[in-house]
Every structure is written in C-alpha cells, then in structure tokens.
C-alpha positions in Angstrom: -10.7 -4.8 -16.0 -8.1 -7.6 -15.0 -7.1 -7.8 -11.5 -3.4 -7.6 -10.9 -3.8 -8.8 -7.0 -5.5 -11.0 -5.2 -6.8 -10.1 -1.7 -7.2 -12.3 1.0 -9.2 -11.2 4.0 -11.3 -12.8 7.1 -14.3 -11.4 8.5 -12.9 -12.2 11.9 -10.7 -10.4 14.5 -6.8 -10.9 13.8 -5.9 -11.2 17.6 -2.0 -10.9 16.7 -2.6 -7.6 15.3 -3.5 -5.9 18.6 -1.5 -4.4 21.4 1.2 -3.2 18.8 3.2 0.0 19.3 1.5 2.9 18.2 -2.2 1.9 18.5 -4.8 3.9 20.8 -6.6 2.2 23.2 -9.6 2.5 21.0 -7.8 0.9 17.8 -6.7 -1.9 20.1 -10.5 -2.3 21.2 -12.0 -2.6 17.8 -12.1 -5.6 15.4 -8.7 -5.5 13.1 -8.8 -7.5 9.9 -5.5 -9.0 8.4 -5.5 -8.2 4.5 -3.1 -10.1 2.4 -2.4 -8.8 -1.0 -0.6 -11.3 -3.6 0.7 -10.5 -7.1 1.5 -12.6 -9.9 4.3 -11.3 -12.4 2.4 -8.4 -13.5 3.5 -4.9 -12.4 1.0 -1.7 -12.2 -1.0 0.1 -9.7 -4.2 -0.6 -8.5 -6.5 0.8 -5.5 -7.6 -0.9 -2.6 -11.0 -0.1 -1.3 -11.9 -0.7 2.3 -15.7 -0.7 2.3 -18.4 -1.1 5.0 -21.5 -3.2 4.6 -23.3 -0.3 2.9 -20.6 -0.3 0.4 -19.4 3.0 1.5 -15.6 3.6 1.8 -14.5 3.1 5.4 -11.0 4.5 4.9 -9.3 6.7 2.3 -8.5 4.7 -0.6 -5.1 3.1 -0.8 -2.8 3.3 -3.9 -1.2 -0.2 -4.1 1.9 -0.5 -6.4 3.1 -3.9 -7.6 6.8 -3.6 -8.6 9.4 -6.0 -9.9 12.2 -4.4 -7.8 13.6 -6.9 -5.3 13.5 -4.0 -2.6 10.1 -3.1 -3.5 11.0 0.2 -4.9 9.3 2.3 -7.6 12.3 4.1 -8.3 16.0 2.2 -8.2 17.8 1.7 -11.4 15.1 2.7 -13.3 12.0 5.0 -12.4 8.5 3.6 -12.6 6.5 5.8 -15.3 3.7 7.0 -13.0 6.1 8.1 -10.1 8.3 9.7 -13.1 5.4 11.8 -14.2 4.8 12.8 -10.6 8.1 13.9 -10.2 8.3 15.7 -13.2 5.4 18.2 -12.0 7.4 19.2 -8.7 10.0 21.6 -8.2 13.4 20.0 -7.4 13.3 20.3 -3.7 9.6 18.5 -3.8 10.9 16.0 -6.1 13.9 15.1 -4.0 11.7 14.9 -0.7 9.2 12.8 -2.7 12.1 10.5 -4.0 13.4 10.1 -0.4 9.9 9.2 0.9 9.7 6.6 -1.8 12.9 4.8 -0.6 12.2 4.8 3.0 8.8 3.5 2.9 9.0 1.2 -0.1 9.1 -2.2 1.4 6.1 -3.5 3.3 6.3 -7.2 3.5 6.7 -9.9 0.7 5.7 -13.3 1.0 
C-alpha cells in the first residue's frame, strides 16, 4: 500500500502546545507531541494511528482526508466520492447537518 501522506513527529514534548484554551490541567501536565502531516498531489483517505510502545492504539483512529480543494473541503463545487456515499445513506436532515459539519470543520492548517 502506498502512503499518501508523510508524517513527522518528535519523541519529545512540544512546549508550545501547552497552556492552550480548552486543555485541562491533566492534559497540560502530560507530554504533548506535535504531529505534522504532509501530502503530495495525491487525494484520498488514510487513517492516522497513534500507538503506544506496546503497539496498542492510544487514541481512536483518525480519518485523514487529503483533498485538492483550496478551502480543504471534501464538498464544494463537487462532492468527494466517499462523502457522497455517506450522505446518500442518510435522511435529508442528517445529510444537511453532516454537510454543514463538513463545511465548518474542514480547514485545520495547511503549510
């Protein structure tokens, strides 16, 4: 299987990630690692695993969608095929809510 993203991560604490709004005191006290995902020109879906030293999943698997849209949206002028399939299985109300969620949470940060 070819990778569509390269992942950069250090084994050390990222000091700049602490004391951010919404982090509990416990989350601020533990080691936080910065993860950077870089993609080429390929568009697709992949899954990000965060595993501990025993190779067990540390967190829930994260779906990562690499899209060509300038606003980092899976649905704009066209609808990305896996999102279309997901929407087609929903009621109209569920699909509208899911589509709205896609629009407001589509941009994380691109470099």
